[in-house]
Backbone bond lengths (Angstrom), bond angles and torsions (degrees), N, CA, C in turn:
res aa  C-N    CA-C-N  psi(-1)  N-CA   C-N-CA  omega(-1)  CA-C   N-CA-C  phi
1 M - - - 1.445 - - 1.537 108.78 -
2 Q 1.298 116.13 137.79 1.464 121.77 178.34 1.529 110.72 -80.33
3 V 1.321 115.25 157.30 1.462 121.26 173.86 1.522 107.19 -123.42
4 R 1.335 115.12 126.32 1.466 121.58 179.66 1.524 108.14 -122.90
5 F 1.316 117.05 148.80 1.460 122.59 -179.45 1.522 110.00 -110.53
6 T 1.332 116.81 136.39 1.461 120.43 172.07 1.528 108.15 -72.08
7 T 1.316 116.43 166.50 1.462 120.88 177.04 1.523 110.02 -59.14
8 H 1.317 116.71 -42.58 1.464 120.41 178.75 1.527 110.68 -58.78
9 A 1.327 117.09 -46.35 1.466 120.52 -179.26 1.525 111.09 -61.82
10 L 1.310 117.65 -39.53 1.465 120.26 178.32 1.526 111.22 -64.57
11 R 1.312 116.87 -37.67 1.468 120.79 178.42 1.526 111.53 -70.89
12 K 1.310 116.12 -25.97 1.461 121.36 -176.41 1.532 112.17 -62.69
13 F 1.333 117.84 -29.53 1.467 120.51 177.97 1.528 110.35 -57.43
14 A 1.325 117.07 -47.90 1.464 121.55 -179.00 1.529 111.18 -69.78
15 I 1.314 116.96 -39.07 1.465 120.74 179.51 1.523 110.35 -60.21
16 L 1.326 116.88 -48.32 1.459 120.12 -179.37 1.527 111.83 -67.94
17 R 1.312 116.85 -36.22 1.469 120.76 178.48 1.534 110.15 -60.57
18 R 1.328 116.75 -40.44 1.468 120.77 177.59 1.530 111.97 -62.65
19 H 1.315 116.52 -24.87 1.460 121.65 179.68 1.525 111.96 -97.06
20 G 1.327 116.31 11.40 1.461 120.55 175.72 1.510 115.39 83.60
21 F 1.333 117.59 15.81 1.469 121.20 178.50 1.524 107.69 -119.31
22 S 1.309 115.54 101.01 1.460 120.24 -177.27 1.524 110.33 -99.88
23 V 1.306 115.62 124.62 1.458 121.91 179.31 1.523 107.84 -134.06
24 A 1.327 116.44 143.81 1.463 121.82 -179.00 1.531 110.26 -95.01
25 K 1.309 114.88 152.52 1.467 120.90 178.68 1.532 110.40 -56.73
26 R 1.330 116.12 -40.17 1.466 119.54 -178.50 1.526 111.20 -64.02
27 Q 1.353 118.09 -32.69 1.464 120.97 177.64 1.527 110.80 -65.22
28 V 1.312 116.61 -38.93 1.463 120.74 178.98 1.532 109.83 -67.16
29 V 1.324 116.25 -44.41 1.471 120.21 179.49 1.531 110.23 -62.04
30 Q 1.327 117.53 -45.16 1.464 120.69 178.84 1.522 111.79 -61.02
31 A 1.323 116.33 -38.56 1.463 120.43 179.63 1.527 111.40 -65.01
32 V 1.315 116.53 -39.24 1.464 120.63 178.58 1.530 110.19 -68.82
33 E 1.308 116.50 -38.39 1.471 120.56 -178.09 1.533 112.83 -76.44
34 K 1.345 117.44 -35.72 1.466 121.13 -178.17 1.536 110.51 -139.87
35 P 1.327 116.32 73.51 1.466 119.31 -178.91 1.529 112.27 -73.55
36 D 1.332 115.95 154.27 1.466 121.01 172.13 1.523 109.61 -76.50
37 R 1.327 115.17 -35.72 1.469 122.38 179.90 1.515 109.47 -143.05
38 M 1.325 115.40 155.35 1.458 121.72 174.90 1.526 108.59 -125.26
39 D 1.318 114.84 141.92 1.460 121.82 177.30 1.525 106.87 -117.57
40 Y 1.329 116.07 117.71 1.463 121.55 -178.33 1.531 111.77 -104.51
41 S 1.319 117.67 12.33 1.462 121.21 -173.38 1.527 113.67 -72.52
42 R 1.317 118.49 -11.04 1.468 121.59 -177.51 1.531 112.56 -116.40
43 L 1.334 116.65 26.07 1.467 120.41 -178.47 1.518 110.93 -47.57
44 P 1.306 119.25 138.74 1.461 128.71 12.08 1.527 114.35 -82.70
45 L 1.341 117.40 0.17 1.457 119.17 175.46 1.520 109.20 -79.40
46 L 1.305 115.94 145.10 1.459 122.60 178.43 1.528 107.91 -115.83
47 I 1.319 116.13 148.43 1.461 120.32 177.45 1.520 108.46 -125.39
48 A 1.327 115.28 113.25 1.461 121.51 175.81 1.522 107.66 -91.75
49 Q 1.325 116.20 144.38 1.455 120.08 -179.00 1.518 110.23 -135.35
50 V 1.337 115.66 137.21 1.464 122.04 174.30 1.526 108.77 -136.56
51 G 1.313 115.57 154.11 1.453 120.30 174.38 1.519 109.41 -67.87
52 F 1.320 116.52 140.37 1.463 120.12 -179.82 1.524 110.87 -112.09
53 D 1.318 117.18 -49.62 1.457 122.21 174.65 1.525 107.41 -151.11
54 K 1.317 117.89 -166.99 1.465 120.50 -175.68 1.521 113.37 -62.17
55 R 1.325 117.06 -31.50 1.463 120.58 -175.56 1.515 114.78 -104.27
56 R 1.329 117.29 -20.53 1.466 119.57 -170.10 1.530 113.83 -126.28
57 V 1.313 113.06 157.58 1.456 122.52 170.50 1.523 107.20 -119.09
58 L 1.308 115.90 160.90 1.463 122.17 174.01 1.511 106.87 -109.94
59 R 1.332 116.33 126.24 1.468 121.78 179.68 1.522 108.74 -114.93
60 I 1.319 115.94 133.46 1.457 122.17 -177.15 1.518 108.71 -122.17
61 V 1.321 116.45 122.21 1.459 122.30 177.68 1.525 107.54 -96.35
62 Y 1.338 116.07 125.68 1.459 119.55 -178.93 1.532 110.10 -148.47
63 K 1.325 114.56 168.77 1.461 120.82 174.16 1.522 108.02 -133.59
64 V 1.308 115.09 158.60 1.460 120.81 179.29 1.522 108.50 -102.32
65 E 1.323 115.49 126.16 1.466 122.34 175.60 1.520 107.10 -124.39
66 G 1.322 115.79 101.46 1.465 120.03 -177.29 1.515 110.04 64.40
67 D 1.334 116.21 -119.96 1.464 120.33 179.90 1.533 111.75 -103.15
68 T 1.342 116.32 24.11 1.461 121.23 -178.54 1.522 110.80 -125.22
69 K 1.324 116.02 135.29 1.462 121.59 171.78 1.521 105.94 -96.35
70 V 1.323 115.78 120.99 1.464 121.68 -176.60 1.527 109.09 -103.34
71 V 1.328 115.86 111.02 1.465 121.29 179.75 1.521 108.35 -77.17
72 I 1.331 115.45 121.15 1.457 122.02 -178.36 1.526 110.24 -91.76
73 T 1.314 116.02 -46.06 1.464 121.28 178.39 1.513 108.61 -161.42
74 F 1.307 116.28 171.98 1.456 122.37 174.68 1.514 107.79 -154.15
75 Y 1.314 115.59 156.90 1.452 119.52 -175.81 1.526 110.19 -161.01
76 P 1.336 116.18 153.79 1.459 119.53 174.15 1.518 109.53 -82.24
77 G 1.303 115.52 151.03 1.457 120.57 176.08 1.514 109.52 -140.62
78 K 1.308 116.83 159.44 1.461 121.32 178.16 1.522 109.64 -75.52
79 R 1.313 115.87 132.82 1.471 120.00 175.98 1.521 110.77 -54.30
80 S 1.333 116.10 -41.41 1.458 120.17 -177.12 1.521 112.70 -60.01
81 Q 1.328 117.13 -26.63 1.462 120.96 -179.53 1.525 111.49 -87.19
82 Y 1.329 117.53 -40.14 1.454 120.40 -170.44 1.522 114.83 -101.62
83 E 1.313 118.06 -7.22 1.461 118.95 -179.76 1.530 111.53 -111.58
84 K 1.315 116.69 26.22 1.456 120.82 175.64 1.526 108.38 -68.03
85 E 1.314 115.40 141.84 1.461 119.44 176.55 1.524 109.09 -76.23
86 N 1.314 115.63 137.70 1.480 120.55 -179.98 1.497 110.99 -91.79
């Protein structure tokens, strides 16, 4: 399956870098392809999540269009907030 980025998602790299959170495009693609966790609470949008460092996770919001995963946005989150046991 292909991974495509919206214009907003492409701009998000620079926005986060300005705030001291640097993430590579390949990290986002890997997270979408092999997430640690998936959040289906916003269907039809999907949220893939992977560990980023000791304190944070990386969350990627995307949708599936045919054989393409379209990354809409991504953001860091606190592990303490997103890794709670259900």
